[in-house]
C-alpha positions as CSV (number, residue, x, y, z in Angstrom):
1,X,0.0,0.0,0.0
2,X,1.4,3.4,-0.9
3,X,1.9,6.0,1.8
4,X,-1.2,8.2,2.5
5,X,-1.1,11.8,1.4
6,X,-0.5,14.6,3.9
7,X,-3.7,16.5,4.4
8,X,-4.1,20.2,5.3
9,X,-7.6,21.1,6.5
10,X,-8.7,24.7,6.6
11,X,-12.1,25.2,8.2
12,X,-12.4,22.6,10.9
13,X,-15.8,23.9,12.0
14,X,-19.2,22.3,12.0
15,X,-18.7,20.3,8.8
16,X,-14.9,20.3,8.5
17,X,-14.3,18.8,11.9
18,X,-16.1,15.6,10.8
19,X,-14.0,15.4,7.6
20,X,-10.8,15.7,9.7
21,X,-11.9,13.1,12.2
22,X,-12.7,10.5,9.4
23,X,-9.4,11.1,7.7
24,X,-7.5,10.7,11.0
25,X,-9.4,7.5,11.6
26,X,-8.3,6.2,8.2
27,X,-4.6,6.9,9.0
28,X,-4.0,10.2,7.1
29,X,-1.7,12.8,8.6
30,X,-3.9,15.9,9.1
31,X,-2.8,19.4,9.8
32,X,-5.3,22.1,10.8
33,X,-5.2,25.9,11.0
34,X,-6.8,27.6,14.0
35,X,-9.9,29.8,13.7
36,X,-12.1,31.7,16.1
37,X,-13.5,28.5,17.7
38,X,-10.8,26.5,19.4
39,X,-13.1,23.6,20.3
40,X,-13.0,21.7,17.0
41,X,-9.2,22.4,16.6
42,X,-8.4,21.1,20.0
43,X,-10.6,18.0,19.5
44,X,-8.8,17.1,16.2
45,X,-5.4,17.7,17.8
46,X,-6.4,15.3,20.6
47,X,-7.2,12.8,17.9
48,X,-3.8,13.1,16.3
49,X,-3.9,16.2,14.0
50,X,-1.1,18.8,14.1
51,X,-1.6,22.5,14.0
52,X,-0.1,24.9,11.5
53,X,0.4,28.5,12.5
54,X,-0.8,30.0,9.2
55,X,-2.5,29.1,6.0
56,X,0.8,29.6,4.2
57,X,2.6,27.1,6.5
58,X,-0.2,24.6,6.0
59,X,-0.3,25.0,2.2
60,X,3.5,24.6,1.9
61,X,3.5,21.3,3.8
62,X,0.3,19.6,2.5
63,X,-0.1,17.3,-0.5
64,X,-3.9,17.7,-0.4
65,X,-5.6,20.8,1.0
66,X,-9.3,20.6,2.0
67,X,-11.2,23.9,2.5
68,X,-14.5,23.9,4.3
69,X,-15.2,27.6,4.7
70,X,-18.3,29.6,5.9
71,X,-18.5,32.2,3.1
72,X,-17.3,33.4,-0.2
73,X,-15.2,36.2,1.4
74,X,-13.5,33.4,3.4
75,X,-12.6,31.6,0.1
76,X,-11.0,34.8,-1.2
77,X,-9.0,35.3,2.0
78,X,-7.7,31.7,2.2
79,X,-6.9,31.2,-1.5
80,X,-5.6,34.7,-2.6
81,X,-2.8,37.0,-1.6
82,X,0.8,36.4,-0.5
83,X,-0.2,34.2,2.5
84,X,-2.9,32.2,0.6
85,X,-3.0,28.7,-0.8
86,X,-2.3,29.7,-4.4
87,X,1.0,31.4,-3.5
88,X,2.3,28.8,-1.1
89,X,1.2,25.3,-2.2
90,X,3.8,23.3,-4.1
91,X,3.2,22.3,-7.7
92,X,1.2,19.1,-7.8
93,X,-0.8,19.8,-4.7
94,X,-4.4,18.9,-4.9
95,X,-7.1,21.2,-3.5
96,X,-10.6,20.2,-2.5
97,X,-12.9,23.1,-1.8
98,X,-16.0,21.8,0.0
99,X,-17.3,25.3,0.7
100,X,-20.7,26.1,-0.8
101,X,-19.4,28.8,-3.1
102,X,-19.7,30.7,-6.4
103,X,-19.2,28.6,-9.5
104,X,-17.7,31.6,-11.4
105,X,-15.2,32.2,-8.6
106,X,-14.3,28.5,-8.6
107,X,-13.6,28.6,-12.3
108,X,-11.2,31.6,-11.8
109,X,-9.5,29.9,-8.9
110,X,-9.2,26.6,-10.8
111,X,-7.6,28.4,-13.8
112,X,-5.1,30.2,-11.4
113,X,-4.3,27.0,-9.7
114,X,-3.7,25.2,-13.0
115,X,-1.2,27.9,-14.0
116,X,0.8,27.1,-10.8
117,X,0.6,23.3,-11.4
118,X,-2.1,22.8,-8.7
119,X,-5.2,20.7,-9.1
120,X,-8.4,22.3,-7.7
121,X,-11.8,20.6,-7.5
122,X,-15.0,22.0,-6.1
123,X,-16.6,19.4,-3.9
124,X,-19.5,20.8,-1.9
125,X,-21.1,18.6,0.7
126,X,-24.6,17.2,0.4
127,X,-25.8,16.5,3.9
128,X,-25.2,17.7,7.4
129,X,-22.6,17.6,10.2
130,X,-23.7,14.2,11.5
131,X,-23.0,12.8,8.0
132,X,-19.5,14.2,7.9
133,X,-18.9,12.9,11.4
134,X,-20.0,9.4,10.4
135,X,-18.3,9.5,7.0
136,X,-21.6,9.0,5.2
137,X,-21.7,12.4,3.4
138,X,-22.2,12.7,-0.3
139,X,-20.3,15.2,-2.5
140,X,-20.8,16.5,-6.0
141,X,-17.5,17.4,-7.6
142,X,-16.4,19.7,-10.4
143,X,-13.0,19.6,-12.0
144,X,-11.0,18.3,-15.0
145,X,-9.8,14.8,-15.2
146,X,-6.3,15.5,-13.9
147,X,-7.7,17.3,-10.8
148,X,-10.2,14.5,-10.2
149,X,-7.4,11.9,-10.4
150,X,-5.3,13.9,-7.9
151,X,-8.1,14.1,-5.4
152,X,-10.0,10.9,-5.9
153,X,-8.4,8.8,-3.1
154,X,-9.0,11.5,-0.5
155,X,-12.5,12.3,-1.7
156,X,-13.4,8.6,-1.4
157,X,-11.8,8.5,2.1
158,X,-14.2,11.0,3.7
159,X,-17.3,10.7,1.6
160,X,-19.6,7.7,1.1
161,X,-20.7,8.9,-2.4
162,X,-18.8,11.0,-4.9
163,X,-20.5,12.3,-8.0
164,X,-18.5,14.0,-10.8
165,X,-20.7,16.7,-12.2
166,X,-18.3,18.1,-14.9
167,X,-15.6,20.8,-15.2
168,X,-14.6,23.4,-12.6
169,X,-17.5,25.1,-11.0
170,X,-20.1,22.4,-11.9
171,X,-20.0,20.9,-8.3
172,X,-20.9,24.3,-6.9
173,X,-23.5,24.8,-9.6
174,X,-25.1,21.4,-8.7
175,X,-25.0,22.3,-5.0
176,X,-26.7,25.7,-5.5
177,X,-29.4,24.0,-7.6
178,X,-29.9,21.3,-4.9
179,X,-30.2,24.1,-2.2
180,X,-32.8,26.0,-4.3
181,X,-34.9,22.9,-4.8
182,X,-34.6,21.9,-1.2
183,X,-35.5,25.3,0.1
184,X,-38.4,25.6,-2.4
185,X,-39.8,22.3,-1.3
186,X,-39.5,23.3,2.3
187,X,-41.3,26.6,1.7
188,X,-44.1,24.8,-0.1
189,X,-44.4,22.3,2.7
190,X,-44.5,25.0,5.4
191,X,-47.0,27.0,3.5
192,X,-49.2,23.9,3.0
């Protein structure tokens, strides 16, 4: 069996904490970056994760980076700038963005990543925190064939079902459509 890839997890909150836990249980080396809520970070460290001081430090050391962020401004902050993923990850690094984000932003980031020899897929989560904690979450993934190949083993390690939706941004598009349908059905049910 080949050595498991080193994972960097940015966004170990409500959803990301479960992803980190599952990867640690499967033997991956996981590094996390602290955020405003120490609870999930400390829990993952107790389970065997290490802590990087900055996004730049984490990005430079990881072979696969997983982001699970709360907002589109957070995506900009973590990916861009001199301390961001794109400037600090080594060529060949795979990036899995599980954030519910903007498909057009994803296409831009994927193109910038490719210019630097990085592989970015958008892989938003379909389900809730309990499903990430149990490793039963489903994900819908957007990315080219090379990016999918670079990320496939890690995607399969923390998700029970992986659906490839097409090129960069298509995972986020599918997630937004899913959210719209779900919220519409909920509104109709409540109104009824």
